[in-house]
PAPA-427444 format. One record per residue (C-alpha): residue in one letter; x, y, z. Coordinates in steps of 0.5 Angstrom, whole numbers, plus 500, padded with zeros to 3 digits. Example, Ala and Ser with C-alpha at 12.3 -4.5 7.8 and 13.67 -1.06 7.14 Angstrom:
BEGIN
A525491516S527498514
This chain:
BEGIN
M470496498P473503500V472509496F479511493S476518490L474524493S467527494E465533491D466537498Q473534499V474537492A472543494I476543501Q482541497A482547492M481551499A487548502K491548496E490556495F492557502A498553502E501556495G499563497E500563505I505557506R510557500P512564501L514563508A517556508E524557506K525563511L522560517D527554515R533558516S530563522P536564527D530564532P524560530I520562536Q521569535D519568528F513563529P508565524W502568528T499571522L499565518V496561524R490567524K489567517G488559517S484560523G479564519L479559514G477554519L484550519R485550526T478547528V478541523A476536528L472539533P465537534Q460542530E457543537Y463546539G464550533G468546529L468543522E468535525L471533518D473525518Y480523518R479521510T478529509Q483531514L488527509V486531503L487537507I494535510D496533502E495540500L497544506G504539507Y506540500P510546501D512545508V510540513A512544519C507549517A502545516R503541522I501548526F494546524S494538524Q497538531N491541534W486536530K487530534L488533541C482537540A478530538E481527545I478532549A472532545D471524546C474523553G473530557T468531562K462536560E466542564Q472540561K470541554R466547555K471550559F477548554L474547547S470554548Q477557549F480554543I474556539E475564541D482565541E485564534T492563537F490558542L495552540L495545543A501540545G502533548T507530552P506522551P510517554A515517548S517524549Q519523556P526523558E529516560S522513559D521506557D515506553A519505547L520498549S512497551T513498559G509504559E513507564R512515565K517519568I513525570S509524576A503527579T502526586R495528589K494533595G487534597D483537591H490538587Y495534583H503536584L506535577N514534577G518532571T520533564A518532557R522533551F520534544A513536545S511539538F509547539G510546546P514553547V508556544A502552546K497555551L494548553L498541554L495534555V500531559E501523561A503523568R504517573S499518578G499511582A505507586G507503580A511506574K505504569E499507573A498513569S493519568L492524563F492532565L489538562V495543563P495550561T502553560D501559564T500554571P505556576G511551576V510549568S516552564V520551557A527550559A530550552F528550545E530544542D532545535T532540530V535538523G528539519S521542520R524547525I518551525D515545528L517548535K520542540G521544547L524541553L518542558V519542566F514541571K516543578D511542583A506545578K499545582L493543578P486542580V483535580A478538575N483538570L484530570L482528563G475524564G475526571K478519573E485516574G488511569R485514563T491515558F492517551S486513547D488508542A484512537F488518539I495514537A492512531A490519529G497521531N500516526I495517520E497525521V504524521S504519515A500524511H505529512A510524510M506522503A505530502L513531503A514525498R509527493A513534493A520531492L518526487D514532483A521536483T525530481T521528475A520536473Y528536473A529529470N525532464E529538463R536536465I540534459Q546529460G550525455G546528450R539527452R534528458I536524464I529521465E531517458H537514462Q534507465A538508471V534514473A527511470L528506475S529510481L524515479A519509478D521506485M519513488Y513513485I511506487A513507494L509514494Q502510491A503504496G504509502R498513500S494507499V495504506L494511509W487512506R485505508A487506515A483513515W477509513E478504518L478509523D472513520H468507521G470506529R475501528V482502532D487497529R494499532A498494528L495497522T496505524T503504527S505500520C502505516K507510520L513506519F512505512C510512510T515516514E521511511A518511504A519519505I526519507N528514501I524518496A527524499R534521499N533519492A531526490V537529492E542523489L538524482F539532483G546531484G550536486S544541486G541536491V544539497M544546495R540550500E536554495L533548492P528544496L531537496Q535537502K530540506Y525535504F530530506R531533513D524534514A523527513L528525518V524529523L517525521A520519523H521520530L515524532G511520537A515513538S521512534N520507528G525502532A520502538D514502533R517496530I517492537A510494539T507492532C511485533A508484540I501486537L502480532A505475536A499476541E494475536E497469533T498466540G491468543R495471549P495478551G500483549E506485553G504492552R499497554P492494554T488496549E482501551S477503546A475511546P468513546K465511539Q471506537V470499536L477494537Y477491530D482487526S482487519R488482518K483476520L479478514S479477506P482483502I476486500E472485507F471492507E464491504M463484501T457483497E453477499E455474492Q462475494R462472501S458465497L464465492Q469466498R466460502I466456496A473457494R475456502E472449502F475447495S482449497E481445504K478439501E481438494I488442494R491441500P491433499V495434493A499440493E505437496K505431491L504435485D509440487R514434487S512431481E517429475N512428470L508435470L504433464G502426466D500428473F496434471P490434476W484434471D480431477L481437481V480442475K473438473K471439480G473446481S470448474K463445476L463450482G464455477L471457479R474456472T468460469L468466474S469471468V465469463P460475461K453474464E450474457Y454468456G451464462G457466467P457471473G461476469A466477476D469484477F476484479Q474485487T471478486W478476483L481478490V476474494V477468491I485468489E486469497E482463498L484458492G492461493R493460500I495453500D498453493I498458488S500454483L494450482A490456484K493460477I490454473F483457474S485465474Q489464468C482462464W479468468K483473464L483470458A475469458R474477460R479479454L475475449G468478452E471485452S475485445G473479441T468480435Q461477436A463471432L469469436K465470442D459466440R464461438Y468460444L465462450P459457450A464452448F469454454R463455459D460448458D467444457D470443464T477441461F477447457L483451459M486457455S492460455G496466452A502465448S506472447T513470449E519468444P526466445G528472442S522477445G520477452S519483456D521487451G515487448H512490453L516496453P513503451Y518504445D514503439A520500434P519496429N525491431A522490438G517485441V514479438M517476431L512470430S510472423A503472420Q502473413R496474410V494470404G487471401D482469407H487466411Y494468415V500464415L504463422N511462422G515462428R516459436K513461442H515459449F513460456V506458454S502457460L499450460A502448454P500443451I493442454A490449453K485448448L485455446L491460445F491467445V497468440T501475439A504475432R507481427T502482422D507488419K514488421T516495418V512499423G512499430T509494435S503498437V500497430G504492427T502486432S496483432T492477437F489471434L485466437I488459435P485452437R490447440D489442434T490447428P495444423G502446423L502447430S506443434F508442442G515443444A518442451V515443458H519448462D520446469K521452473V523452481G516455483L509454481R511448478I504445476Y502451473F507449467Q510453461G512450455E513451447F509451441N512451434F508454428D510451421N506455416A500454420K494457417I489461421P482464418V482472418E476472422N480469428L483476429I481478436G478485434G477483427R483487425E490488425G494492430F490490435T491485441G486486446F491485452D489487458G495489462A491491468A488484469S494481469N497485474I492485479E492477478L499476480A499482485A494478488Y498472488A504475491V500478497V497471498V504468498A507474503R502473508A502466508A510466510L509472515D503468518A508461518T514466521I510469527R507462529Y514459528A518465532S512464538E513457539T521456538S526458543R533461542G537463548G532461553R526465550P522465544L525468538I520473537R522476543H529478540Q529485538S532483531V527478530S521482532A524488528M524483522I517481523A514488523D518490517M515484513Y508486516Q508493514E511492507I505487506E500492508A502497504A503493498R496489499T492496500L495499493L493493490W486494493R486501490A488499483T483494483W477499485M480504480A480498474D473496476Q470503476R473504469K478509472S484505471D490508471R495503468T501506473L497503479T496496477M503496474S505499481A501494485K504488481V511491482I511492489T507486491T512481487E518485490V515484497A513477497V520475495K523480500V518477506C520470504L527471504S526474511A522468513L527464511E532467515I528467521F527459520G534458519E535451517D528449519G526453513I530450507V528442509R522440504A518439509S517446511P512450507L517456507Q522453502K516453497F513460499A520462497R520458490D513461488A515468490L521468485A517466479L512472480P516478478H518475472M511474469D507479464A513483463T519483468N519489474P524493471I520493464N514496468K518501472I521504465K513504463I512508469A517513468K515514461L508516464L511520469D515524464A509525459W505528465S511532467A511535460G503536461K502530456T498524457P500518452E495514449W497508453G496512460A491515463T491520469T496521474A494517480R491521486Y487520492
């Protein structure tokens, strides 16, 4: 798995960048934003100071005097430099990818000449003019047409045309310019153009609504005479590499996340202090839900950004991933900044506060490089080409030196670095799914007798393969699988039917819970019995007719949570009450039952968990709840009528302890949500590629391609947040906000993706023969399991509130960073 934490060197770099950002960038940010003449007021002193710290030469190879930091370390720098002002931070980061392009693709003479100049001159800045910056260019529609022409005459090229929105173009000393170098519109080459070349001029400064010091210029090339030696790489036909485009997407995404973090921090602090209606506004549920949505989007964006950088650091250029990363991060930044302005109310639009600037800057980030609309079309074209096996319509993929084309979407969720044990389990689960689950999935989904049709043969076969006992601790003869291994197996078990897969994973959660929280006597009694009995299923019984998700609320009130009573009488407890939505009732042999052992105190100390065998006297079974989705993974009711439970059946051997592992439940549900969403996306791409409307495939209609691109980018962001939360949990660094955020965003994305897929399928999606209607039904069930999403959001907001006040609640951890 990728590492979602910082090395010691990165921590030191982070501290240096933070000190520079707070000491040098923050004092200038507001003044530069209001400057009547941004070119005249360009912060050259800031550039020189940053250059002295190496901030301009971050990506330059060490052999040329640079730091040669990898992309993940660049993210750490941008996160701190961009926090007070993304425009000032881009003065430095803009140069990183351009220097890397010259270092990777230039001739020896070009590198010696231009990189040496860059090192020696601390005010030497670079700018690029890709096709998207050229007026009337059709590159946004993936035709690759360039409007700047380069005509060779002897040992020179003559450049003619214009380029707009070239970042720092008015102050740069060297331009990387893509120009049409052949007879066809797509026959282009890349040139190194010093800005003092005769015929090169800045016709106008294009003042933008935000990021104003990120100077945009209208550059004019009028018969600019350029030596053939300035043709990048020494040959025609070389354009900006895929690695360069990927690095650009990562850079813009990182700035978007730095801005979003600043906006969220400011809003949380304001909501913590602002009183309205007699209480702080963070205590109003509408505000809490909004803050949680902002936080979840931020963490999802940061996770997929980290993953994209990890891929690039390993020489893997995935155009769809990096483009969708930019889409998600920039649009998340816009939404977070907009919500911040709304939560500040009238103060949000006042110029003396930074909220309105965050919003304006975010709008500009979304239009750097290609616009997000163009990126959607390009992303969908890549996905369609991969699905159909046909070449893409856009510019051919060319790997830069040291780069390898790579498609992470074809791999399992943990394909970064799978162990041999995980690969073996992956093969077992995949084969079992195809041979055992696929033949019965549709029939079981349509069953009108869920108890009678329960697939015991399938359970027994899966159990003998180890699929039921995946989390039995090693000391009890099991594999003791970690959460990352869960993702691998869920991906394969659930890709055909998550309802059947969940029969097995439900047991993983509870076996893990027993192994980690049970007394020695309980573990010795039940774990061997569970391990050896292929029909031994376990279930949790928490929800009641009058108490569901409120039991998960972070409000420690005596009148909240479960009300099933457990009164101690001698060496027993007597239980009375009712449970419903009990998974696999009544076939589970062991129930983990939460009950109130003390109703006079708050839920945190008044609730306990008992391990109760199904055949306990006084325990009776009620109705089965027939759900619209996840049907064979049914829930039912249990009634407790003076059921006597031995004291030793308290899971931790004491009252006030539940042993509930919310991280495990969140990870499991999030994994299934990703499986459903990806299945819906794959089916949609196939359908849209094969189905024609108006004389062309559906996927060639821009409205459809934009929907597919949105489905993909949201899945990848949510999916990577799940990996990050899983890694944190396995490292025992679990931040509950991450696992809750993963559950919320994945389940909401699954519903959204399935509904979008149904729109594209039209009437073909709602017939029972179509898999889409089942994906949608299953997806609808997931947000409501193990605490509804609004409840999880309220808990996240409570943690944000505590962190803002400098506190750490007992049920929280540390704030989630890289």
